Structures are given as structure tokens and as C-alpha cells.
KEKE-3310 file (N, C-alpha, C; in steps of 0.2 Angstrom, whole numbers, plus 5000, padded with zeros to 4 digits):
npx = (5023:5017:5017:5004:4995:4981:4983:4982:4968:4962:4968:4961:4948:4948:4944:4952:4966:4982:4998:5008:5002:4999:5011:5017:5008:5012:5025:5035:5044:5038:5042:5043:5030:5026:5034:5030:5016:5018:5023:5037:5043:5042:5033:5039:5033:5030:5027:5017:5007:5005:4999:4987:4981:4980:4970:4960:4958:4961:4977:4977:4967:4973:4985:4989:4992:4997:4996:5009)
npy = (5071:5056:5044:5034:5020:5012:5000:4986:4984:4988:4978:4966:4970:4969:4957:4949:4950:4944:4948:4943:4942:4955:4961:4955:4961:4974:4974:4972:4966:4954:4957:4971:4975:4971:4978:4991:4990:4989:5000:5003:5007:5019:5021:5026:5040:5036:5022:5023:5029:5018:5009:5016:5016:5002:4999:5007:5020:5035:5041:5047:5040:5028:5032:5042:5055:5055:5062:5060)
npz = (5064:5057:5043:5039:5034:5024:5018:5020:5023:5011:5003:5008:5006:4992:4986:4995:4992:4991:4999:4992:4978:4977:4977:4965:4955:4956:4953:4963:4978:4989:5002:5002:5001:5014:5022:5019:5023:5037:5041:5041:5029:5017:5003:4986:4976:4964:4966:4975:4967:4958:4967:4970:4958:4956:4965:4961:4967:4977:4981:4994:4999:5003:5010:5024:5035:5052:5069:5080)
capx = (5018:5019:5014:5000:4991:4976:4984:4979:4961:4961:4969:4956:4942:4949:4944:4957:4972:4987:5003:5012:4999:4999:5018:5017:5005:5016:5032:5040:5044:5033:5045:5042:5023:5026:5038:5025:5010:5020:5026:5044:5046:5037:5034:5040:5027:5028:5024:5010:5002:5003:4995:4981:4979:4978:4964:4956:4956:4966:4983:4975:4963:4978:4990:4987:4997:4994:5000:5013)
capy = (5067:5050:5042:5028:5017:5007:4995:4979:4984:4988:4971:4962:4972:4968:4949:4946:4950:4942:4952:4940:4944:4963:4962:4953:4966:4981:4972:4973:4960:4953:4960:4978:4976:4969:4984:4997:4989:4989:5007:5003:5009:5024:5020:5031:5043:5031:5016:5025:5030:5012:5006:5019:5013:4995:4998:5012:5025:5041:5040:5049:5034:5023:5034:5048:5058:5055:5064:5055)
capz = (5060:5054:5038:5040:5028:5024:5013:5022:5022:5004:5000:5010:5002:4985:4985:4999:4988:4996:4999:4986:4972:4976:4975:4958:4951:4957:4951:4969:4982:4995:5008:5001:5004:5021:5025:5018:5028:5044:5042:5041:5023:5014:4995:4982:4973:4958:4968:4978:4961:4955:4971:4970:4952:4957:4969:4959:4973:4977:4985:5000:5002:5005:5014:5028:5041:5059:5074:5085)
cpx = (5021:5014:5011:4997:4986:4977:4981:4971:4959:4963:4963:4949:4942:4950:4950:4963:4978:4993:5007:5009:4999:5006:5019:5014:5008:5023:5037:5040:5039:5035:5043:5035:5023:5029:5033:5019:5012:5023:5033:5047:5040:5039:5036:5033:5025:5024:5017:5005:5000:4999:4988:4977:4976:4971:4959:4953:4962:4971:4981:4970:4968:4983:4987:4992:4993:4999:5003:5010)
cpy = (5061:5047:5035:5026:5012:5001:4988:4979:4984:4981:4966:4964:4971:4960:4946:4945:4949:4947:4950:4943:4952:4964:4961:4959:4973:4980:4974:4967:4960:4957:4968:4979:4975:4976:4990:4996:4991:4996:5008:5006:5013:5023:5027:5034:5038:5025:5017:5026:5023:5008:5009:5016:5006:4995:5003:5017:5030:5038:5042:5044:5029:5025:5041:5049:5057:5058:5059:5055)
cpz = (5057:5048:5040:5034:5029:5019:5014:5021:5015:5000:5002:5007:4995:4984:4989:4996:4993:4995:4993:4979:4971:4974:4967:4953:4951:4955:4957:4973:4987:5001:5008:5003:5011:5025:5025:5023:5035:5046:5042:5035:5020:5006:4992:4979:4968:4960:4972:4973:4959:4960:4971:4963:4952:4960:4967:4964:4972:4982:4993:5003:5005:5010:5018:5033:5047:5064:5078:5092)
residu = (MET:GLU:LEU:LYS:ASN:ASN:LEU:LYS:ARG:TYR:ARG:PHE:ASP:ASN:ASN:GLN:LEU:THR:GLN:GLU:LYS:MET:ALA:GLU:ALA:LEU:ASP:VAL:SER:ARG:GLN:THR:ILE:ILE:ALA:ILE:GLU:SER:GLY:LYS:PHE:ASN:PRO:SER:VAL:LYS:LEU:ALA:LEU:LYS:MET:ALA:ASN:LEU:PHE:GLN:CYS:ARG:ILE:GLU:ASP:LEU:PHE:TYR:MET:GLU:GLU:LYS)
# end
């Protein structure tokens, strides 16, 4: 199984939040956001919680498991 995410959709649904603005809000680099969105990096639980809080949703709304 592979971890997938809906971050890009949530960013655009949230007044087209840029990767840079999202990174600033979460106190991470833009490269971190790029790596997470592309599936090359899995965020820590703490960062995933901060993302869910930013978008006022559940972690499960942002991240899900998919069969390979």
C-alpha cells in the first residue's frame, strides 16, 4: 500500500493557497510541500496534524492509503 494525499486539491479549494504560503503557515520549506504533494516524502504525524488544522479537516481527508 502507498500513502497518497489530497493536498493540492485542498490548497486550491482554500482560496488557491500557494505552496509558498502553505509552507510559511506550517513553518516548513516550499520544497517540503512539493515533496509531500508528489508523494516523495511522508510528513511526520505532527506536520500532518498541523496541515489538518490549517485546512480545518481530518488527517484522513488529506491522506489515504492506496493499493499499488
